[in-house]
C-alpha positions as CSV (number, residue, x, y, z in Angstrom):
1,M,166.4,138.7,93.7
2,A,163.2,139.3,91.5
3,D,163.3,142.2,89.1
4,P,161.2,145.1,90.6
5,S,160.0,146.1,87.1
6,Q,158.8,142.6,86.3
7,Q,157.0,142.4,89.7
8,L,155.2,145.7,88.8
9,K,154.1,144.3,85.4
10,T,152.7,141.2,87.0
11,I,150.7,143.1,89.7
12,T,149.3,145.5,87.0
13,F,148.2,142.3,84.9
14,L,146.4,140.8,87.8
15,I,144.7,144.0,88.6
16,E,143.5,144.4,85.0
17,T,142.3,140.9,84.6
18,A,140.8,140.2,87.9
19,P,137.4,141.8,87.2
20,R,137.1,139.7,84.0
21,I,138.0,136.5,85.9
22,G,135.4,137.3,88.5
23,S,132.8,138.0,86.0
24,K,133.3,134.6,84.2
25,L,133.2,133.0,87.7
26,T,130.0,134.7,88.4
27,E,128.4,133.7,85.1
28,V,129.4,130.0,85.6
29,T,128.0,130.0,89.3
30,A,124.7,131.7,88.1
31,S,124.4,129.2,85.3
32,S,124.9,126.2,87.6
33,A,122.5,127.6,90.1
34,G,119.9,128.1,87.3
35,A,120.4,124.5,86.2
36,R,119.9,123.3,89.7
37,T,116.8,125.4,90.2
38,Q,115.3,124.1,86.8
39,E,116.0,120.5,87.9
40,Q,114.5,120.9,91.3
41,V,111.4,122.4,89.8
42,R,111.1,119.5,87.4
43,Q,111.5,117.1,90.2
44,R,108.8,118.8,92.2
45,N,106.4,118.8,89.2
46,L,107.1,115.1,88.6
47,S,106.4,114.4,92.3
48,E,103.2,116.4,92.3
49,V,101.8,114.8,89.1
50,L,102.6,111.2,90.3
51,R,101.1,112.0,93.7
52,R,97.9,113.2,92.1
53,V,97.7,110.0,89.8
54,H,98.4,107.9,92.9
55,R,95.6,109.6,94.9
56,D,92.9,109.5,92.2
57,G,93.7,106.3,90.4
58,M,92.9,107.6,87.0
59,V,93.0,111.2,86.0
60,S,93.0,113.2,82.7
61,R,95.9,115.4,81.5
62,A,93.4,118.3,81.5
63,A,92.5,117.6,85.1
64,L,96.2,117.4,86.0
65,G,96.8,120.8,84.4
66,R,93.9,122.4,86.3
67,S,94.9,121.0,89.6
68,T,98.7,121.7,89.3
69,G,98.5,125.0,87.4
70,L,100.9,123.6,84.8
71,N,100.3,124.3,81.1
72,R,99.3,121.5,78.6
73,S,102.8,120.9,77.1
74,T,104.4,120.7,80.5
75,I,101.9,118.1,81.6
76,M,102.4,116.1,78.5
77,D,106.2,116.2,79.0
78,L,105.9,115.1,82.7
79,T,103.4,112.2,82.1
80,A,105.5,111.0,79.1
81,E,108.6,110.9,81.4
82,L,106.6,109.1,84.2
83,A,105.3,106.6,81.6
84,A,108.8,105.9,80.1
85,A,110.0,105.1,83.6
86,G,107.2,102.6,84.1
87,L,105.4,104.6,86.8
88,V,102.2,105.4,84.9
89,R,100.2,104.4,81.9
90,E,98.4,106.7,79.4
91,G,95.4,105.9,77.4
92,V,92.1,107.1,75.9
93,P,89.1,106.9,78.2
94,V,86.4,104.4,77.2
95,G,82.7,105.0,77.2
96,R,82.7,108.6,78.4
97,G,80.2,109.8,75.7
98,Q,81.6,113.3,75.6
99,A,81.7,115.3,72.4
100,G,85.0,116.3,70.8
101,R,88.4,114.8,71.3
102,P,88.8,113.1,74.8
103,S,91.7,114.1,77.0
104,I,94.2,111.3,77.5
105,V,94.0,109.8,80.9
106,V,96.9,108.9,83.2
107,M,96.8,105.8,85.4
108,P,99.3,104.4,88.0
109,E,101.2,101.3,87.2
110,Q,99.6,99.4,90.2
111,G,100.2,95.9,88.8
112,T,104.0,96.1,88.6
113,L,104.8,98.7,91.3
114,Y,103.6,98.0,94.8
115,G,104.2,98.5,98.5
116,L,103.9,96.2,101.4
117,A,101.6,97.4,104.2
118,F,101.3,95.9,107.7
119,D,98.9,96.8,110.5
120,V,99.5,95.7,114.0
121,A,96.4,96.2,116.2
122,V,95.9,94.9,119.7
123,D,93.9,91.9,118.6
124,R,94.8,91.4,114.8
125,L,97.7,91.3,112.4
126,V,97.2,92.4,108.7
127,A,99.5,92.3,105.8
128,A,98.8,93.5,102.2
129,R,100.4,94.1,98.9
130,V,99.1,97.4,97.7
131,G,99.5,98.7,94.2
132,L,100.5,102.2,93.3
133,G,97.3,104.0,93.4
134,G,96.1,102.5,96.7
135,R,94.3,99.3,95.6
136,V,94.8,96.4,97.8
137,L,96.0,93.5,95.5
138,E,96.4,90.7,98.0
139,R,96.1,90.5,101.8
140,R,96.7,88.1,104.8
141,E,95.3,88.4,108.2
142,A,95.7,86.7,111.6
143,V,94.5,86.9,115.2
144,R,96.8,88.4,117.7
145,A,96.6,87.1,121.2
146,R,96.6,89.6,123.9
147,A,99.7,88.0,125.4
148,G,102.0,90.8,126.6
149,V,105.4,91.6,124.8
150,D,105.2,89.5,121.7
151,L,107.7,91.1,119.2
152,G,109.1,87.8,118.1
153,D,105.6,86.4,117.4
154,V,104.4,89.5,115.6
155,V,107.5,89.8,113.4
156,G,107.4,86.0,112.6
157,V,103.8,86.2,111.4
158,L,104.2,89.4,109.5
159,A,107.5,88.6,107.9
160,A,106.0,85.2,106.6
161,F,102.9,87.1,105.2
162,G,105.2,89.6,103.6
163,R,107.3,86.9,101.8
164,E,104.3,85.3,100.6
165,L,102.9,88.5,99.2
166,V,106.2,89.2,97.5
167,A,106.3,85.7,95.8
168,G,102.7,86.2,94.7
169,A,103.5,89.5,92.9
170,G,105.6,87.8,90.2
171,P,109.2,88.3,89.0
172,D,108.4,91.5,87.0
173,A,106.8,93.4,89.9
174,L,108.9,95.6,92.1
175,C,108.3,96.4,95.8
176,V,109.0,100.2,96.2
177,G,108.6,100.4,100.0
178,V,107.4,98.8,103.1
179,G,105.0,100.6,105.7
180,A,103.7,99.5,109.1
181,S,101.1,100.8,111.5
182,Y,101.5,100.0,115.1
183,C,99.3,100.9,118.3
184,G,101.9,102.8,120.1
185,M,104.4,105.6,120.2
186,I,106.9,105.3,117.4
187,R,110.4,106.7,117.0
188,R,110.3,108.0,113.5
189,A,114.0,107.5,112.8
190,D,114.2,103.7,113.1
191,G,110.7,102.3,113.7
192,M,111.3,101.7,117.3
193,V,108.2,101.2,119.5
194,R,109.0,103.4,122.4
195,Y,105.8,102.8,124.3
196,G,102.8,100.4,123.5
197,P,100.9,100.3,126.8
198,Q,98.2,97.9,125.9
199,L,100.6,94.9,125.6
200,G,103.6,96.4,127.5
201,W,105.9,97.1,124.6
202,V,108.7,99.5,125.6
203,D,111.7,100.2,123.4
204,Q,111.0,97.3,121.0
205,A,112.9,97.4,117.7
206,F,109.9,96.5,115.6
207,G,111.0,98.3,112.2
208,A,114.5,96.8,112.3
209,E,113.3,93.3,113.2
210,L,110.7,93.2,110.6
211,A,113.0,94.4,107.9
212,A,115.5,91.7,108.8
213,G,112.6,89.1,108.7
214,L,111.5,90.2,105.3
215,G,114.9,90.2,103.8
216,L,114.1,92.6,101.0
217,G,117.0,95.1,101.6
218,L,114.3,97.7,102.3
219,A,113.8,99.7,105.6
220,V,110.4,99.3,107.2
221,E,108.9,102.7,107.9
222,V,106.7,102.6,111.0
223,G,104.0,105.1,112.1
224,N,101.5,105.3,114.9
225,E,98.2,103.8,113.8
226,A,96.1,106.9,114.5
227,H,98.6,109.2,112.7
228,L,98.5,106.9,109.6
229,G,94.7,106.8,109.9
230,A,94.5,110.6,109.7
231,I,96.8,110.5,106.6
232,A,94.7,107.8,104.9
233,E,91.5,109.7,105.5
234,H,93.0,112.8,104.3
235,V,94.4,111.2,101.1
236,R,91.6,108.8,100.0
237,G,88.9,108.7,102.7
238,V,86.1,110.9,103.9
239,G,88.6,113.7,104.4
240,S,89.8,113.8,100.9
241,G,90.4,117.4,100.0
242,V,89.9,118.7,103.5
243,G,93.0,120.6,104.8
244,D,92.2,120.5,108.5
245,L,90.8,117.5,110.1
246,I,91.0,115.4,113.4
247,Y,91.0,111.6,113.3
248,L,90.0,109.7,116.5
249,H,90.9,106.0,116.5
250,G,89.5,103.5,119.0
251,D,91.1,100.1,119.6
252,V,91.4,99.0,123.2
253,G,92.5,102.6,123.9
254,V,92.0,105.7,121.9
255,G,94.6,107.4,119.6
256,G,94.4,110.5,117.5
257,G,95.9,112.2,114.4
258,I,95.6,115.9,113.4
259,I,96.0,117.2,109.9
260,V,96.7,121.0,109.8
261,G,96.9,122.7,106.5
262,G,97.2,119.4,104.8
263,E,100.1,118.2,106.9
264,L,100.3,115.7,109.8
265,L,100.9,117.4,113.1
266,D,103.2,114.9,114.8
267,G,105.3,116.9,117.3
268,D,109.0,117.2,117.9
269,G,109.9,113.4,118.1
270,G,106.8,112.1,116.3
271,Y,104.9,111.5,119.6
272,G,102.4,114.2,119.2
273,C,98.6,114.1,119.2
274,E,98.2,111.4,121.9
275,L,94.6,112.6,122.1
276,G,93.6,109.4,124.0
277,H,95.6,110.9,127.0
278,M,93.9,114.2,127.0
279,L,92.4,114.8,130.6
280,V,88.6,114.8,130.4
281,N,87.6,113.7,134.0
282,P,89.9,115.1,136.5
283,F,87.8,114.4,139.7
284,D,86.7,110.9,139.7
285,G,88.3,109.5,136.5
286,R,88.9,105.9,135.7
287,P,92.6,104.7,136.0
288,C,94.5,104.7,132.7
289,L,97.3,102.4,131.7
290,C,99.6,105.5,131.3
291,G,99.4,105.9,135.1
292,S,97.1,108.8,135.1
293,R,93.3,108.9,135.7
294,G,90.4,110.4,133.7
295,C,92.2,110.2,130.3
296,L,89.8,110.3,127.3
297,E,90.7,106.5,126.4
298,A,90.0,105.5,130.1
299,E,86.6,107.0,129.8
300,V,85.5,105.9,126.3
301,G,87.7,102.8,125.6
302,E,86.7,99.2,125.3
303,E,87.1,98.4,129.0
304,A,85.0,101.3,130.1
305,L,82.1,100.5,127.7
306,L,82.0,96.8,128.6
307,E,82.2,97.5,132.3
308,Y,79.4,100.1,132.2
309,A,77.3,97.6,130.4
310,G,78.0,94.8,132.8
311,R,79.7,92.7,130.2
312,S,83.4,92.7,131.3
313,G,84.9,89.3,131.2
314,E,82.1,88.1,128.9
315,L,82.6,90.1,125.8
316,V,85.9,91.4,124.3
317,G,87.3,93.3,121.3
318,R,85.4,94.8,118.4
319,E,82.8,92.1,118.5
320,G,82.1,93.0,122.1
321,I,81.8,96.6,121.3
322,R,79.4,95.9,118.4
323,A,77.3,93.6,120.7
324,V,76.9,96.3,123.3
325,V,76.0,98.9,120.7
326,G,73.4,96.4,119.3
327,L,71.9,95.8,122.7
328,A,71.6,99.5,123.2
329,G,69.8,99.9,120.0
330,A,67.5,97.0,120.8
331,G,66.4,98.7,124.1
332,D,68.7,97.2,126.8
333,D,68.6,99.9,129.5
334,R,72.1,99.0,130.9
335,A,73.7,98.9,127.5
336,R,71.9,102.1,126.5
337,D,73.3,103.9,129.7
338,A,76.7,102.6,129.0
339,V,76.7,103.9,125.4
340,D,75.3,107.3,126.5
341,R,78.0,107.6,129.3
342,V,80.7,106.9,126.8
343,G,79.3,109.3,124.3
344,D,79.2,112.1,126.9
345,W,82.8,111.8,127.7
346,L,83.7,111.5,124.0
347,G,81.7,114.7,123.4
348,V,83.9,116.4,126.1
349,G,87.0,115.3,124.3
350,V,85.7,116.4,120.9
351,V,84.7,119.8,122.3
352,N,88.2,120.4,123.4
353,L,89.7,119.5,120.1
354,I,87.4,121.5,118.1
355,N,88.0,124.6,120.3
356,L,91.8,124.1,120.0
357,F,92.2,123.3,116.3
358,N,89.1,124.5,114.5
359,P,88.9,121.5,112.1
360,A,86.6,121.3,109.2
361,L,86.0,117.6,110.0
362,V,86.2,115.1,112.9
363,V,86.5,111.5,111.8
364,F,85.8,108.5,114.0
365,G,87.6,105.2,113.2
366,G,88.4,101.8,114.7
367,M,85.9,100.8,117.3
368,L,84.7,104.4,117.5
369,R,83.3,103.8,114.1
370,D,80.9,101.3,115.6
371,V,80.2,103.5,118.7
372,Y,79.7,106.9,117.1
373,P,76.3,106.3,115.4
374,G,74.8,105.3,118.7
375,V,76.3,108.3,120.6
376,A,76.1,111.1,117.9
377,A,73.4,112.9,119.7
378,C,75.5,112.9,123.0
379,V,78.5,114.3,121.1
380,R,76.5,116.9,119.3
381,A,74.9,118.1,122.4
382,R,78.3,118.7,124.0
383,I,79.4,120.6,120.9
384,D,76.2,122.8,120.9
385,A,76.8,123.6,124.6
386,H,80.5,124.2,124.7
387,V,82.2,124.8,121.3
388,L,82.6,128.5,120.2
389,P,79.9,129.3,117.7
390,V,82.3,130.4,115.0
391,S,84.0,126.9,115.1
392,R,80.8,124.9,115.8
393,E,78.9,126.1,112.8
394,P,81.0,124.6,110.0
395,V,82.4,121.4,111.6
396,R,81.3,118.0,110.1
397,L,81.3,114.8,112.2
398,A,81.8,111.5,110.2
399,V,82.9,107.8,110.5
400,T,85.8,106.7,108.4
401,A,85.1,105.9,104.8
402,L,87.9,103.2,104.7
403,G,86.3,100.9,107.4
404,D,88.6,98.6,109.3
405,D,91.3,99.2,106.7
406,T,91.9,102.8,107.6
407,T,95.3,102.3,109.4
408,L,96.4,99.7,106.9
409,A,95.8,102.3,104.1
410,G,97.9,104.8,106.1
411,A,100.8,102.2,106.3
412,A,100.5,101.9,102.5
413,E,100.9,105.6,102.1
414,L,104.0,105.3,104.3
415,A,105.4,102.6,101.9
416,F,105.0,104.9,98.9
417,A,106.2,108.2,100.5
418,R,109.8,107.9,99.2
419,L,108.8,107.1,95.7
420,L,106.2,109.9,95.5
421,D,108.7,112.5,96.9
422,D,111.4,111.8,94.2
423,P,109.9,109.3,91.6
424,L,112.7,108.9,89.1
425,R,115.7,108.8,91.4
426,T,114.0,106.5,93.8
427,L,112.8,104.1,91.1
428,A,116.5,104.1,89.6
429,A,117.9,103.3,93.1
430,L,115.5,100.4,93.5
431,R,116.2,98.9,90.1
432,R,119.9,99.3,90.5
433,P,121.4,95.8,90.9
434,V,123.1,95.2,94.3
435,P,126.9,94.5,93.7
436,S,127.9,91.0,94.7
437,R,130.6,90.7,97.4
438,V,134.1,90.0,96.0
439,R,135.5,86.9,97.8
440,G,139.1,87.1,98.8
């Protein structure tokens, strides 16, 4: 049996030393938390600096300091670290003609770091190698037949294009990500096309199949075309610097993307902002592929415009749209009536969106880029008649600055997203050699 006096001494020792032990533990914990916080701040700053260089293409250290609020020495340290990792280059600007010592400029390493971007529209397939900074370095394009569920054909064409683009990049270049735009509703987690009504795609494993076909060991990040178009216009298009905008994309149907406070509004599962299925004509609306009637895309899409103009079966696709718009401008009465009719319903949709979201900018892309100049007066008349004055006065309407490549540019942003979020760790993981299998 233990000696009671010895037990008392042990208890007394523990009571006396416990506060000191607790204090040391608290100090160690606080120190670790501080180190973690400092590292997190550094990672965020590296991400923000690289993101701005990627967006602007070439930017001075001074401008980076002004835009980020970081001091000169911190910017110097961050850009030096990014340069040492091979993410950016630094240099002296040439031919600026400014007095005094010029500020060092920072540029993305677009020649050696690139993403693969794919765009699947109803009637075309596009693939591109895009350098860090957003410049298209090389591209491929093919016609897509409107032939129903064609997952195998689409993946076959795009995977072949992707392999060619990777081979053309050279052995010293590194693919940092793969992004794809598809004209349908996409499950974010795995790139599954849940619903692509125009050609009947339902639960098609597009992302996984394309990743397997490319054979790069990289996941393919897939997004809805209009969502990605909104991101592209916000990052490097007509909406650059605009925190709240709406992007309307016309293909055969109509899709939409909404940026609120600089962030994409995409809903709980990524299926939000199906603006083409907003009800605009509930009484005698045209049938829509979704099963409803009077949806925005049913009233302003390709089929509606061509039918109103009496050109169904004769014209098709973007060339058909452009032909009808051209005829309307040349004085063809039926074409003019068709364009005005579509423009009026488009105006109804835009009115609802402005009243709901109070955007600073509404952007028209895809085939709507061709339609909008001919219907601008109809759309503006609806806005003047039905939008609340405080929201109506500041809003701007514009066509995409990125042309037919808006959704491709959005896919490229998807390809770079992981690198921009955490530059150094992502790059280290990509450069880490894949261990070979041990044969038994």
